[in-house]
C-alpha positions as a Markdown table, in Angstrom:
| # | Residue | x | y | z |
|---|---|---|---|---|
| 1 | Unk | -62.1 | -24.3 | 172.5 |
| 2 | Unk | -63.6 | -20.9 | 172.8 |
| 3 | Unk | -62.0 | -19.8 | 169.5 |
| 4 | Unk | -63.3 | -22.9 | 167.7 |
| 5 | Unk | -66.8 | -22.2 | 168.9 |
| 6 | Unk | -66.6 | -18.6 | 167.8 |
| 7 | Unk | -65.4 | -19.6 | 164.3 |
| 8 | Unk | -68.1 | -22.2 | 164.1 |
| 9 | Unk | -70.8 | -19.7 | 164.9 |
| 10 | Unk | -69.5 | -17.2 | 162.3 |
| 11 | Unk | -69.6 | -20.0 | 159.7 |
| 12 | Unk | -73.2 | -20.8 | 160.7 |
| 13 | Unk | -74.1 | -17.1 | 160.5 |
| 14 | Unk | -72.6 | -16.9 | 157.0 |
| 15 | Unk | -74.5 | -20.0 | 155.9 |
| 16 | Unk | -77.8 | -18.6 | 157.2 |
| 17 | Unk | -77.1 | -15.3 | 155.3 |
| 18 | Unk | -76.4 | -17.3 | 152.1 |
| 19 | Unk | -79.7 | -19.2 | 152.6 |
| 20 | Unk | -81.7 | -16.0 | 153.0 |
| 21 | Unk | -80.0 | -14.5 | 150.0 |
| 22 | Unk | -80.9 | -17.6 | 147.9 |
| 23 | Unk | -84.5 | -17.6 | 149.1 |
| 24 | Unk | -84.8 | -13.9 | 148.1 |
| 25 | Unk | -83.2 | -14.6 | 144.8 |
| 26 | Unk | -85.6 | -17.5 | 144.1 |
| 27 | Unk | -88.6 | -15.3 | 144.9 |
| 28 | Unk | -87.4 | -12.5 | 142.6 |
| 29 | Unk | -86.8 | -14.9 | 139.7 |
| 30 | Unk | -90.2 | -16.4 | 140.2 |
| 31 | Unk | -91.8 | -13.0 | 140.1 |
| 32 | Unk | -90.0 | -12.1 | 136.9 |
| 33 | Unk | -91.1 | -15.4 | 135.3 |
| 34 | Unk | -94.7 | -14.8 | 136.3 |
| 35 | Unk | -94.6 | -11.2 | 135.0 |
| 36 | Unk | -93.3 | -12.6 | 131.7 |
| 37 | Unk | -96.1 | -15.1 | 131.5 |
| 38 | Unk | -98.7 | -12.4 | 132.2 |
| 39 | Unk | -97.2 | -10.2 | 129.5 |
| 40 | Unk | -97.4 | -12.9 | 126.9 |
| 41 | Unk | -101.1 | -13.7 | 127.9 |
| 42 | Unk | -101.9 | -10.0 | 127.7 |
| 43 | Unk | -100.3 | -9.6 | 124.2 |
| 44 | Unk | -102.2 | -12.7 | 123.0 |
| 45 | Unk | -105.5 | -11.4 | 124.3 |
| 46 | Unk | -104.9 | -8.0 | 122.8 |
| 47 | Unk | -104.1 | -9.6 | 119.4 |
| 48 | Unk | -107.2 | -11.7 | 119.6 |
| 49 | Unk | -109.4 | -8.7 | 120.4 |
| 50 | Unk | -107.8 | -6.8 | 117.5 |
| 51 | Unk | -108.5 | -9.7 | 115.1 |
| 52 | Unk | -112.1 | -10.1 | 116.2 |
| 53 | Unk | -112.7 | -6.4 | 116.1 |
| 54 | Unk | -111.2 | -6.1 | 112.6 |
| 55 | Unk | -113.4 | -8.9 | 111.3 |
| 56 | Unk | -116.5 | -7.4 | 112.9 |
| 57 | Unk | -115.8 | -4.1 | 111.3 |
| 58 | Unk | -115.3 | -5.7 | 107.9 |
| 59 | Unk | -118.5 | -7.7 | 108.2 |
| 60 | Unk | -120.4 | -4.5 | 109.2 |
| 61 | Unk | -119.1 | -2.8 | 106.0 |
| 62 | Unk | -119.5 | -5.7 | 103.6 |
| 63 | Unk | -122.6 | -7.5 | 105.1 |
| 64 | Unk | -121.5 | -10.9 | 103.8 |
| 65 | Unk | -119.7 | -13.7 | 105.5 |
| 66 | Unk | -117.2 | -15.3 | 103.1 |
| 67 | Unk | -115.5 | -17.8 | 105.5 |
| 68 | Unk | -116.8 | -18.9 | 108.9 |
| 69 | Unk | -113.3 | -19.8 | 110.1 |
| 70 | Unk | -110.1 | -17.7 | 109.7 |
| 71 | Unk | -106.7 | -19.0 | 110.7 |
| 72 | Unk | -103.7 | -17.2 | 112.0 |
| 73 | Unk | -100.1 | -18.1 | 112.7 |
| 74 | Unk | -98.1 | -17.2 | 115.8 |
| 75 | Unk | -97.5 | -13.7 | 114.5 |
| 76 | Unk | -101.2 | -13.2 | 113.8 |
| 77 | Unk | -100.9 | -13.3 | 110.1 |
| 78 | Unk | -103.5 | -15.1 | 108.1 |
| 79 | Unk | -102.5 | -18.6 | 107.1 |
| 80 | Unk | -103.8 | -22.1 | 106.1 |
| 81 | Unk | -105.5 | -24.4 | 108.7 |
| 82 | Unk | -102.4 | -26.7 | 108.7 |
| 83 | Unk | -100.1 | -23.9 | 109.9 |
| 84 | Unk | -102.5 | -22.2 | 112.3 |
| 85 | Unk | -101.9 | -21.4 | 115.9 |
| 86 | Unk | -105.1 | -19.4 | 116.3 |
| 87 | Unk | -108.6 | -19.7 | 114.8 |
| 88 | Unk | -111.3 | -17.1 | 114.6 |
| 89 | Unk | -114.9 | -18.5 | 114.2 |
| 90 | Unk | -117.7 | -16.3 | 113.0 |
| 91 | Unk | -121.2 | -17.4 | 113.5 |
| 92 | Unk | -124.7 | -16.0 | 113.7 |
| 93 | Unk | -126.6 | -17.9 | 116.4 |
| 94 | Unk | -129.5 | -15.3 | 116.8 |
| 95 | Unk | -131.0 | -12.9 | 114.3 |
| 96 | Unk | -128.9 | -9.7 | 114.0 |
| 97 | Unk | -126.2 | -11.0 | 116.5 |
| 98 | Unk | -122.7 | -12.0 | 115.4 |
| 99 | Unk | -120.5 | -14.1 | 117.5 |
| 100 | Unk | -116.8 | -14.0 | 117.0 |
| 101 | Unk | -114.7 | -16.5 | 118.9 |
| 102 | Unk | -110.9 | -16.7 | 119.0 |
| 103 | Unk | -109.3 | -20.0 | 119.9 |
| 104 | Unk | -105.7 | -21.1 | 120.6 |
| 105 | Unk | -105.2 | -24.3 | 118.8 |
| 106 | Unk | -103.3 | -27.1 | 120.5 |
| 107 | Unk | -102.8 | -30.8 | 119.6 |
| 108 | Unk | -105.6 | -31.9 | 121.9 |
| 109 | Unk | -108.2 | -29.1 | 121.7 |
| 110 | Unk | -109.0 | -25.5 | 120.9 |
| 111 | Unk | -108.9 | -23.2 | 123.9 |
| 112 | Unk | -111.1 | -20.1 | 123.9 |
| 113 | Unk | -109.2 | -16.9 | 124.3 |
| 114 | Unk | -111.8 | -14.3 | 123.5 |
| 115 | Unk | -115.5 | -14.1 | 122.7 |
| 116 | Unk | -117.3 | -11.1 | 121.3 |
| 117 | Unk | -120.9 | -10.7 | 120.4 |
| 118 | Unk | -122.0 | -7.8 | 118.3 |
| 119 | Unk | -125.0 | -6.6 | 116.3 |
| 120 | Unk | -124.9 | -7.5 | 112.7 |
| 121 | Unk | -127.1 | -8.2 | 109.7 |
| 122 | Unk | -126.2 | -11.7 | 108.5 |
């Protein structure tokens, strides 16, 4: 009887160790997934900032607004509106102030990623 109880306790100890190992593994995997999501969001934001800054510089040099909306694909290359994943809107709400807004386009709506206001002469 004593041997049976001892084996039973060893088995329970092993099961508890396995459960702790599984819990730790799940936490590690969730941390890696969250880090991956944060990295993607950071890359998307940096690309949006670069696109807005480039257009602001081009507008500062040329002083004329050719298109109020620019469309980009998933790789941030310019494209048609039908293939677009991102849209950059350029507007002049107040005198000498340009507003550049970058949106992520989804089926339901456009989600604002980045907004920049800068001095301009449009």
